[in-house]
NUGU-53336 format. One record per residue: residue number from 0; x negated, y, z negated of N, C-alpha, C in turn; residue in three letters. Coordinates in steps of 0.05 Angstrom, whole numbers, plus 5000, padded with zeros to 4 digits. Last residue first. Layout:
BEGIN
(gupa NUM,(X,Y,Z),(X,Y,Z),(X,Y,Z),'ALA')
...
END
This chain:
BEGIN
(gupa 101,(1132,1516,4472),(1154,1501,4459),(1171,1519,4441),'ARG')
(gupa 100,(1087,1538,4492),(1113,1546,4505),(1137,1532,4492),'GLU')
(gupa 99,(1044,1517,4468),(1047,1546,4465),(1073,1556,4478),'GLN')
(gupa 98,(1046,1462,4485),(1053,1470,4457),(1058,1501,4454),'PRO')
(gupa 97,(1080,1452,4547),(1055,1460,4533),(1063,1470,4505),'ALA')
(gupa 96,(1122,1399,4556),(1121,1428,4554),(1096,1434,4538),'ILE')
(gupa 95,(1124,1345,4553),(1113,1356,4577),(1112,1387,4577),'ASP')
(gupa 94,(1151,1336,4505),(1123,1329,4507),(1109,1340,4532),'GLN')
(gupa 93,(1206,1344,4500),(1189,1367,4497),(1159,1361,4502),'ILE')
(gupa 92,(1236,1297,4505),(1246,1322,4517),(1227,1345,4517),'ALA')
(gupa 91,(1206,1259,4476),(1211,1256,4504),(1219,1282,4518),'ALA')
(gupa 90,(1205,1264,4420),(1184,1277,4436),(1190,1277,4466),'ALA')
(gupa 89,(1249,1232,4403),(1247,1260,4396),(1228,1275,4415),'PHE')
(gupa 88,(1234,1182,4423),(1259,1194,4431),(1259,1224,4426),'LEU')
(gupa 87,(1186,1174,4396),(1186,1174,4425),(1211,1188,4436),'ALA')
(gupa 86,(1203,1172,4342),(1187,1195,4352),(1187,1197,4382),'HIS')
(gupa 85,(1230,1123,4343),(1245,1148,4337),(1230,1172,4347),'ILE')
(gupa 84,(1185,1090,4353),(1208,1091,4370),(1225,1116,4367),'GLY')
(gupa 83,(1148,1100,4310),(1141,1106,4338),(1165,1108,4357),'PRO')
(gupa 82,(1159,1132,4252),(1170,1110,4267),(1166,1116,4297),'ASP')
(gupa 81,(1105,1154,4213),(1124,1160,4235),(1133,1134,4248),'VAL')
(gupa 80,(1094,1158,4143),(1090,1144,4169),(1113,1151,4188),'PRO')
(gupa 79,(1074,1200,4103),(1101,1198,4115),(1098,1185,4142),'ARG')
(gupa 78,(1039,1221,4052),(1040,1197,4069),(1069,1193,4078),'HIS')
(gupa 77,(1006,1268,4032),(1033,1268,4042),(1034,1245,4062),'LYS')
(gupa 76,(0964,1271,3973),(0970,1262,4000),(1000,1265,4006),'PRO')
(gupa 75,(0932,1318,3937),(0958,1306,3939),(0964,1297,3967),'THR')
(gupa 74,(0889,1349,3934),(0884,1321,3929),(0910,1305,3930),'THR')
(gupa 73,(0867,1404,3975),(0888,1390,3960),(0880,1361,3956),'SER')
(gupa 72,(0803,1436,3964),(0823,1422,3980),(0844,1408,3963),'ALA')
(gupa 71,(0790,1497,3926),(0788,1468,3932),(0810,1458,3950),'PRO')
(gupa 70,(0762,1552,3927),(0789,1545,3937),(0788,1515,3945),'ASP')
(gupa 69,(0711,1549,3907),(0729,1569,3897),(0758,1564,3904),'GLY')
(gupa 68,(0688,1508,3936),(0687,1507,3907),(0707,1527,3894),'GLY')
(gupa 67,(0696,1525,3989),(0710,1502,3979),(0710,1500,3949),'LEU')
(gupa 66,(0699,1597,3990),(0687,1571,3996),(0703,1549,3982),'TYR')
(gupa 65,(0690,1658,3976),(0707,1645,3996),(0694,1618,4005),'ASN')
(gupa 64,(0659,1690,3944),(0672,1667,3932),(0692,1653,3950),'GLY')
(gupa 63,(0632,1729,3977),(0656,1736,3961),(0672,1712,3949),'ASN')
(gupa 62,(0598,1684,4018),(0606,1712,4013),(0632,1713,3997),'LYS')
(gupa 61,(0580,1632,4015),(0565,1650,4031),(0572,1679,4025),'TRP')
(gupa 60,(0582,1580,3979),(0592,1608,3975),(0573,1627,3990),'ASN')
(gupa 59,(0593,1522,4019),(0576,1539,4003),(0588,1567,4001),'ARG')
(gupa 58,(0629,1499,4052),(0623,1485,4027),(0607,1502,4008),'ALA')
(gupa 57,(0681,1532,4087),(0653,1530,4080),(0649,1517,4053),'PRO')
(gupa 56,(0731,1492,4116),(0725,1513,4096),(0696,1510,4088),'ARG')
(gupa 55,(0747,1482,4181),(0731,1471,4159),(0723,1494,4141),'ILE')
(gupa 54,(0811,1477,4212),(0786,1491,4206),(0772,1478,4182),'PRO')
(gupa 53,(0835,1423,4251),(0837,1437,4226),(0811,1451,4220),'ARG')
(gupa 52,(0852,1427,4320),(0833,1418,4299),(0836,1436,4274),'PRO')
(gupa 51,(0923,1427,4331),(0897,1439,4335),(0878,1428,4314),'THR')
(gupa 50,(0985,1407,4361),(0964,1405,4341),(0939,1419,4350),'PHE')
(gupa 49,(1052,1433,4372),(1028,1419,4379),(1008,1419,4356),'GLY')
(gupa 48,(1119,1422,4345),(1096,1438,4354),(1073,1420,4363),'GLY')
(gupa 47,(1158,1393,4321),(1158,1393,4350),(1135,1410,4362),'GLY')
(gupa 46,(1162,1385,4267),(1171,1410,4278),(1172,1412,4308),'CYS')
(gupa 45,(1150,1331,4255),(1166,1347,4235),(1176,1373,4247),'ASN')
(gupa 44,(1118,1308,4292),(1144,1295,4287),(1162,1311,4268),'PRO')
(gupa 43,(1086,1346,4341),(1089,1342,4312),(1117,1330,4307),'CYS')
(gupa 42,(1056,1319,4395),(1081,1331,4387),(1085,1325,4357),'VAL')
(gupa 41,(1012,1291,4416),(1009,1320,4411),(1036,1334,4406),'ASN')
(gupa 40,(1028,1238,4414),(1027,1251,4440),(1026,1282,4437),'GLY')
(gupa 39,(1030,1204,4370),(1047,1228,4370),(1048,1243,4397),'LEU')
(gupa 38,(0995,1161,4379),(1022,1156,4368),(1041,1180,4374),'VAL')
(gupa 37,(0947,1179,4403),(0958,1152,4410),(0987,1148,4401),'ALA')
(gupa 36,(0936,1233,4384),(0934,1225,4412),(0949,1199,4419),'ASP')
(gupa 35,(0947,1233,4330),(0958,1254,4347),(0958,1246,4376),'VAL')
(gupa 34,(0918,1188,4313),(0947,1187,4311),(0960,1209,4329),'CYS')
(gupa 33,(0866,1207,4322),(0875,1183,4335),(0906,1181,4335),'SER')
(gupa 32,(0861,1252,4289),(0861,1255,4319),(0871,1231,4333),'ALA')
(gupa 31,(0908,1250,4234),(0882,1245,4246),(0884,1248,4276),'CYS')
(gupa 30,(0949,1305,4210),(0946,1278,4221),(0917,1275,4231),'PHE')
(gupa 29,(0990,1347,4174),(0963,1338,4178),(0962,1310,4188),'THR')
(gupa 28,(1024,1408,4178),(1027,1378,4179),(1000,1368,4187),'CYS')
(gupa 27,(1022,1463,4181),(1001,1448,4167),(1006,1419,4163),'GLU')
(gupa 26,(1053,1488,4215),(1064,1484,4188),(1045,1468,4170),'TYR')
(gupa 25,(1026,1485,4262),(1028,1511,4249),(1040,1510,4221),'SER')
(gupa 24,(0988,1424,4252),(1007,1440,4267),(1009,1467,4252),'CYS')
(gupa 23,(0922,1395,4253),(0945,1407,4239),(0963,1422,4259),'ILE')
(gupa 22,(0875,1342,4246),(0891,1359,4264),(0915,1370,4248),'ARG')
(gupa 21,(0811,1317,4231),(0836,1327,4221),(0849,1346,4242),'ALA')
(gupa 20,(0760,1302,4247),(0783,1286,4257),(0810,1298,4250),'GLU')
(gupa 19,(0721,1326,4221),(0725,1336,4248),(0749,1322,4261),'LEU')
(gupa 18,(0723,1341,4152),(0729,1322,4173),(0734,1336,4200),'SER')
(gupa 17,(0712,1368,4105),(0694,1372,4128),(0700,1354,4152),'ALA')
(gupa 16,(0752,1349,4068),(0752,1377,4077),(0734,1382,4102),'PRO')
(gupa 15,(0773,1283,4092),(0760,1301,4073),(0758,1329,4085),'PRO')
(gupa 14,(0818,1244,4105),(0810,1267,4120),(0798,1288,4101),'LEU')
(gupa 13,(0833,1176,4108),(0821,1198,4093),(0811,1220,4112),'ALA')
(gupa 12,(0894,1154,4136),(0864,1155,4138),(0854,1179,4123),'LYS')
(gupa 11,(0949,1146,4138),(0936,1150,4111),(0905,1150,4112),'ASN')
(gupa 10,(0978,1147,4184),(0962,1123,4178),(0947,1124,4151),'CYS')
(gupa 9,(1009,1197,4177),(1018,1173,4188),(1003,1148,4179),'HIS')
(gupa 8,(0981,1238,4152),(1009,1233,4143),(1019,1206,4154),'GLU')
(gupa 7,(0915,1231,4133),(0934,1231,4155),(0962,1223,4144),'CYS')
(gupa 6,(0893,1269,4074),(0896,1245,4091),(0916,1249,4113),'SER')
(gupa 5,(0889,1316,4043),(0868,1296,4042),(0870,1272,4061),'PRO')
(gupa 4,(0897,1382,4068),(0909,1357,4058),(0889,1334,4062),'ARG')
(gupa 3,(0887,1440,4063),(0866,1419,4070),(0875,1393,4058),'LEU')
(gupa 2,(0919,1483,4055),(0917,1463,4033),(0894,1444,4038),'GLU')
(gupa 1,(0901,1549,4073),(0906,1522,4080),(0902,1503,4057),'LEU')
(gupa 0,(0931,1607,4051),(0908,1590,4048),(0916,1562,4055),'MET')
END
């Protein structure tokens, strides 16, 4: 079950459960679209993977209790700002490799 983390790990921008700006890697590291594009270059600073839009959990109970009210989003932020210089060194070797091939 995705945590649906409440904010961008880099800039701390709020990313509520229905946000279209939330991006996650396969380890669920969560960043806003602006940081993924402008700061990270689609390279997760924690694992080196790529990012994809975070799914939106239904707000309404359409079936079997599978909805935001039954499985609420996390309220615990993970604010871990990325050092752009250090990230650039890390990402340099892999940023030109497509995420599915890393």
